N, C-alpha and C positions, 0 to 999 in steps of 0.2 A: 466411424472414427473421424472426429473433426480436427482439422488442422488449424491452429491458432495463428493469425497474422500478427507478427510482433515487431515489424520493422519500426524504426524510430519515427515519431511524429515530427521530427525536425526536418524530414524530407518534404519541405513545403513547396507549394506550387510557385513556379517562376513563370507566371502566365502573361505578364504585361507585353512581352514581345511575341507572343504566340498567336498567330492568326487562327481564328476559328474557335478558340476556347472561350468559355463564358466570361463575361466581364465581371461577374460577381464572385468567381471562384477564388480570386486572390484574397478575399476577405477572411478565409479560414483555411486550416490545414487538414480538415477532414471533410468527408462527404459520404453519403450513402453509396453503396455499390451500384444501385440502380441509377443514381445521379451521374456517377462516373461513366456508366455505359451511355447515358444520354449525351455526354460530351463528345463522343466519337462520331466522326463523319461516316455516313453510309454510302457506299458506291460499289460498282462492279470492280473486280480485281483481275489482273492478268499476270501470269508468271512467265510471259514471253521473255526470252533472253536470260533466264535465271541460270546461274552457275554457282555451285557451293563455294568455289574458290574465290568468289567475289567478297566473301566474308572471312577475312583472315582470323584464324583461331587455331590453337590456343596461344596466347601471348603472355609474357611476363611483364605486366603493366608497371609494377612498382620496382622491378629490378632486383627482387630478393631471391631470385633463382627458382621460384615456384611459378609455374604457369597457371592460367585460369582454372583448368581442371583440378590441379592440385589444391588451389585455394578453396574451391568449393568443397572438395572432399574433406579438407581439414575443418572447414566451418560447419559442415553438416554432420560430421561424425559424432556419435553419442559418447565415444570414448576417445582417448588420445590415439592418434594414428601412428603406425610404424612406416618407415621408409625402406625401400629396397636399395636405392642408390640415389644420391643427390636429393632432389625433391620429388621423387617418384613415389607416390603413396602406395603401400602394399596392403595394409590391413587397417581396420577400424570397425565401426559399427554404424550402418546406415539403414534407416527405416524408409523404405520406398512408399510414400503415401499414396501413390497411384494405385497400388495393389495390396498394401499392408504387409509386404514381406520385409524381412530384415536380413542384411548381408554383412559379412565380415571381410570378404576379399574384395578389394577395390576393382578387380577385373570383372566382378559380377554386376557392377552398376555403371550406367551411362550418365553423363551430364546432359540433361535435356534442356534445350531452349524452350521455355514455356510457349512462346510464339515461335514456331519453327522458322528457320532462315528463309525457306522458299515462301512461306506465308508472309513474312516481313517484306520480302522483295515485291510480291504482288500487291501489297497494301501500302507501299510508299517508299521502301528502301531502294528501289531501282533508281530513284531520283537523287539518292544521297552520294556523297563523295566516298572514296575508298576508306578513308579514315573514319568516317561516320559508321560505315558498315562494320569496320573492325571493332569500334567501340560497342556497337550493339551486340556483336557476337561474343564479347567478353565482359558483359555488363555485370559488375560486382556492386554497383551502386543501388540496386534494387534486389533484395534477397530472393524474391520470388521469380526473378528473371531466369535463373539457372537452378535446376533441381537435380539432385542425385537420386536416380530411380533405377528400378530393375531394368537391365539392358534389353531383354526381349519385349518388355512392355513399351519401352521407348521406341523400339523398332516397329512395333505394331501401330504406334501413333504416327510415325513418319512425319509427313508435312501436313497432316490433316488439321482442320479447324474444328471448333466444337459442334458444328452442324453434322459432322460425320464421325467424330471420335470424342469420347469422354473417358476418364479413368474408370477402370472396371470396379474399383472398390466402392461398395455401397456407402453413401453418405459423403462422398468426396466432391460431388458436382458443384456445390455452392462455392467451396474454396477454389476449385479449378476455374470456374467461370469468373470469379472475382479476380484471381491472379492474372488470368488472361487479359481481362479488361484493363487492369492497372498497367500491364506491360504495354498494351496498345496506346493507352493514354500517355505514358511516359515518353514513348517514341513517336507520338503523333501519327500513328498508323490508322488507316481506315478499316472498316469492317464491311463485308458484303451482305446483301439482304438475308441470305440463308444463315449466315453467321449471326447476324443481329437477332433473327428469330430464335435461334437456339439459345443465345445468351439471355435474351429477354424472358424466355420460358423458365430459366433458372433464377435469374436475378429479380425475383418478385417476392411479395409477402415478407416474411422475416429475413430471408436471405438478402433480398434487395434493399431492405431497410438497414442492414448492418453498416455501421460507420467504419470507414477505412481511412488510413492516412493517405493523402494525395502525394504521390511521389514527385520529386523534382522533374520537370520536363527536360529531357536530355537533348532534344532537337526541335527547332522551330520549323514550321511549315514553309517550304519554299514556294514562292509564287507559282501558281499553276499557269501553264501556257497551253493553249488549245491548238491542235494541228489544223483545225478547220476555221480558225479565226486569224487570218493574216492581217498585217497592219492596214491593208487597204479596205478591210471590212468597215461598213458604215458606222457601226457602234463599237469599234475596236477598243477605244478608251474606256467606255462604260463596262464592256464585258471583262476587260482586264482588271478593272477596279473591283468588279463583283468577285472575281477569283481571288484577288489579293486580300479581300475582306473575309474570305472563307464562306461567303454566302452561296457560292456554287463551285462544285468540284468537277462537274461534267461527268463524262463516261470514260472508262478505260476500254479501249478497243482491243481486239485479239492480238494485234502486233505490239501492244504495250503503250501505244500513243494515247493521248487524252483528247477528247473532242467535246465541244460545247453544243453542237447541233443548233446553230443560231436561228434557223428558219423553222424549226419544229415548234408546235404549240406548247404552251406551258400547261401541264396537267395540274389538277386541283391539289393533289398531294404534294407535288413539287412546290406549288405556291405556298402551301403551309410551311414547308421547310424553309423557303426563302424568307418568309416574314418572321419566323421564329429566330433564324440566325441573324436577321437584320436587327431584331430586338436585343441581340447580345446573348442569345441562348439563356434566358432567365431561368432561375431555379423554379421548377414546376414538377409537382408530383402528379403523374397521370392517374386518372380515376380507374378503379378496378373494373367498373362497368362503363363501356363506351357510350357516349351520347348518340352515336350513329350506328344504325343496324348493319351497315356495310363496312365498318372499320373496327376490327378487333385488335387486341393487344399484340398480336403477331405482326401487324402491319409495320413495315420498316419506318413509317412516319407517324406511328401512333401518338407519340408524345407531342409532335408538332401539331397534328390535326386536333387533338383534344385540347391543347393549349389555345389554338385558334377559337375553339368553341367556348372555352372558359373566359376568354377575353372578349366574347361577343363580336369577334371579327367575322365569324361565319356561323350561321344557324342551320345550314343545310336545307333539305327539303322535307316537308311532312308527307308521308305516304298514306294511302287509303287505310292501312291497318293501324294508323296512329303513331307509328315509329318514324324517326327521322333518318335520312341518309345523307352522306357527304358526297358520294360519287367521286371517289378519289382519282380515278383515271380519266375522267372527262376533262376536256380542255377548258381553260378559263377564258370567257369572252371579255372583250374590252370594257363593257359596262360593269361587269362583276369585278374586274380588276380595279376600276375606279372606286368601287365600294370597299374593296379590301384595303386599299391604301388610305382612304378617308377614315375608315374605322381604326386602322393601325395608327393613325395620327391622333387618335382620341376623339374622333367625330367632332372637330372644332366647330364653333359657331360660324356660320357662313350664310350670308344672304344671297341666294341664287339670283342671277340677273333676270330681268323681265324678258329679255330677248336672248335667245340661245346663240352662243358663239359658233355652233356647228349646224350646218344645214340639215343634217340627218338626225338631230337630237331635239325633239320638241320639248316645250316646257312641261308637258304632261308625262314625259318619260319617267319610269319608276326610279331611275337613278339620276334624274336631272341634277339634283343638288350635288351629288358626288362627282359627276362628270364635269360640271361647270366649276366646281372647286378645283379639280385637277387642272382645268384650263387656266383658272385665275392664278394658280401657283406656277404656271409654266412647266408643269410636269408632263403635260401632253399638248402638243400643238396640232395634232391631227394631220390630215392630208390636204394638200391644195386641191380644191374642187373646181378651180377656175374662176375667173372674174372676181378675184379677191376673196373667195369663199373658202371655208375650211369644212372638212367632213371628219367625223370621229369614227364612223363604222362601228357602232356599239356592239353589234352581235357577232363581230368577227373574232375568232380566237386570237389571243395574244401570242405572238411569236417570242421565242426566247431572247432574241436580240433586242426586241423592243422592250421586253420586261427588264433587261439590264439597264436600258436607258431610263425607264420609268423610276426604278429604284435609285439609280445614280442621282437623278434630279430630285427625287424625294428627300435624299439625305443632303446633297450638296447645293441645292438651289436650282431652280429651273431656268428656262429661257424667258423671254418676254411673254407676259400673259397674252392669251388669245383674245382678240377683240370681241365685241358684242354683236356678232353676226355680220353678214355682208349684204350690201344693197346695190350692187352693180350688175348690170345686165351683161349678156354674152358679148356685146360689142363695146363694153366699157361705159355704157350709159348709166348714169347714176339714177337709181330708182327710188321712189319715195318709200318710206318704211311701210311694211305691210300693215293693213288695218288690223285692229285687235279682233280676235275671234268673237263671233256672235255667241252669246251665252245661250246654251240649249235650255229647253224647258226641263223642269225637274221631272225625272221619270218616276220618282217614288220607288218604293220597294216592290218593283215589278219583275225582277229577274232572280233566278236561282242559278247556281253553277250548272245544274243539269240542263239548263236552256241553251248552253253553248256546246258545240262539238269539240272545240279545241281551246287550250289555254290562251292562245293568241287572240281568238275572238272575244273571250271573256275579258282579257286585259285591255283590249282596244275599247270595249264598252266602258270598262272601269275608268280608263284614262280620259275618256270624253267627259264624264260627269264628275269625277272626283275633285278637280280644281274648283268646282262651283258648289257642290253639295256634299262633298265627302263621300264616305262609303254608304251611300243611301240605300243600296240593295244588300248590304252586309255580305259582300263577296270576299272581303279580306279578313279572314278569321283571326289572324295574329298581328294585324296592324303594321305589316311591313310594306304595304302598298303593292303587294303582289296578289292578284286576285285568283281565286279558284285554283289553288296549287295542286289539287288532285287531278286536274284535267291533263290530257296528253299534251306534251310540249312545254310544260311549265319549267322555269329555270332551275 
């Protein structure tokens, strides 16, 4: 039994003031159900501090003597209702689409909050005002927000999300997942990873492609504040900006507080999410088949990772069996971060300097162009290595606080560009520029990847000869200047 969604298309998106919603969504009043799901933020939830009394209901919002329960019963009855007294509904005819049963006594049906109050609390409502929670609990602006259903079915649902409860009626899953997603979208509520997996498993194929009206957004996102980022934090401004733009929401801890974990490394899946949100959450249909063997459609960042691949921002790693992997949980090193940002900028033309601005980044580094572009834009200044020199530390994982600074400068403009290297000694004595490297003899096609024990050894050999003779030994099969990617230790 399919339930037809019929609310008015006039409930258009009011997204211009909403942090974190896609910049393109305001252009139309409909979207596919799967696209609406992609608009929701994914993060851990916490019900710490929840009390049902925090959501005032039922109320008589329009002052006509009928409270919200009575309004829903009248709207959803298939026949005219009768009253027992005042505006207390006694009888009517209600079809409970969760289980397919029909009832005539109002006492046999409950008014279900599609997204339960406790679930709403854990996914964002704990940060709302009392009046906003009251409005949520009595939302008559979106017909699917409140449903008249069989009372014991509603009680079995309780405060569960779709990862642990779905309506028992066969064929109702698509409607339920769609309605749930629309309520979360309207109220700017997040979803947790298990919830996302459950919804994504339903909102695919024909169900996910179904067009739905985008409901008016009822509440804008409040700026996120992180308990572990006080104003004294080195990158406080940049991290706060990242939160205000909806690029990062951090973690919800057991006590209900939100943290950013500034010194933790950025994982590759989180990097994909950062860049996708930075791009304004562009409309993108994820492929049915993942380009990466270790990332399937159940991954909470599947859309973001596959978008990264489609935009050629990341190609992952080729494995010995011919498949490619993304390694979503591995940390992002600083050299790879430079490549991500450079490609996100559209791989602009840039003439890398003949002398490196960083003492630990040679001109033969596989990401030399991207790192020096980062320096020329003032997005990264590196570390003071003493004697007027700067170090980039290319293979060090990027910390989350530094990532906030990189993205902030990427969007808002960087600091002064880093100079073209240093030439002062430890005592401040000015040294002459180092002599140019001596060109090695052409080794010819004398090496195979099997001649090296590790990727680092192969890459070192490759970097020695590539500037002069190119890939003379044909160690770089895909032309990305990374040699012998099947060897242990490859990036």
